[in-house]
N, C-alpha and C positions, 0 to 999 in steps of 0.2 A: 504493499500499500504506499502511495505517495504521501509524504508529510506536507504540512502547510508551508514549511520552509523550502521544500523542494519545488512546490507549486509556484511560490513567490519567486525563487530564484529563476526558473525556467521562464516565467513570464517576463520577468525584468530583462533577461538576455534577448529574449524574442523581440519584445517591443524595442529594446534599444537597438538592435540590428535593423529592425525595420526602417527605423529612422536613420540609419547609417551613421550613428555616432559611437564614440569609443566610451569606455568607462570613465575615463577622466572628464570627458566633456559632459557626460550625464551627471557625474558627481558635482561638477562646477554648477550646472544648471539647477541641481537640487541643493546646493549649499551644504555639501558634505565632503568627507574625504575620500579619495579614490580607493584607499585601503579599505575603508568600511563598506564601500559599495561593493567591492570585490568579495568580502566575507559574505555579504547578503547573497551576491550571485552565485556562490557556492554552498549556500545553506549552512553556513557556519554561524551567522549572526541573524537575529530577527529584529527589524526596526520598530520604533515606536509608531503610534498612529500619525504623529506630526511628520515624520519622516516619510512614511507611506504616502501621505498626501503630497508632499513635495515631489517625491519621485513620480507620482501619477502626473502631477501637473507638468513636470519637466518632460515626460513622455507623451503629453497631450491626450491622456486617457482618463477615465474616471477611475478612482481608487479600487472600486470592486473588481476591476478588470485585472488588477493584479493577482487575483486569486481565481480567475477563470480556469476551468478544467476542460474547456473545449480543446479538441485536439486538431492541430493543423494538419493539412494534407501530408506535409513532410513528416511530422511526428507519427502520424498514423502509419505511414509507409515504414519508418523505422521500427515501430512497434511490431508490424506484421512481418518484416524480415526478422526480427529477433525471434518471434514466436515460431516461424518456420525453421530457423537455425536450431532452436531448443527442441522442436519435434524431430527434426532429422537426427540431433545427437542422441536423443532418447532412443529412437528407432535403431541406430547403428549400436548402441549400447545393448539393446535388447537382443538384436542379431548376433552380436559377439557372445553375449552370454549363452545363447542357444548353441552356437557353433562350438564354443568351449565345452559345454555339457554333453553335446553329442560326441565330441572327440574323447572325452573322458569316459563316456558309456562304451565306445568302440575299444578304447584301450583296456578298460576293464573287463570286457567281455572276452578279449583276445588272451589276457593274462590268466582268466579262469578256464579257458578251454585250449591248452597248448597244442593238443592233437589237431585241432583245427587249423592252427597256425602252420604246423608242418605240412598239411594237406595242400596249402596254397602255393 
């Protein structure tokens, strides 16, 4: 589950990039330090309501939009790709487990029946 800090961080970055501005530029517009903005954008710090309002104003959006969980087409594509990769990884692990299990059964049956081995 995504935390509120992570949602805020993602929305800040996306809105800042849409405007084509850097962290220092946004920090200056919002009257805060670049370091503090960077910490918010990596979900390490959570700003006060006053700072949230200043960030929203600097981005030209309503404050509630900083917490929007709507998924952009790019983010939806990233999530879909990750889900596909996760499913492929699980399928490969399952197939590998089955192959190892079958190989173990084959080896075990050969060791139990040495006469069968000699007949081959």
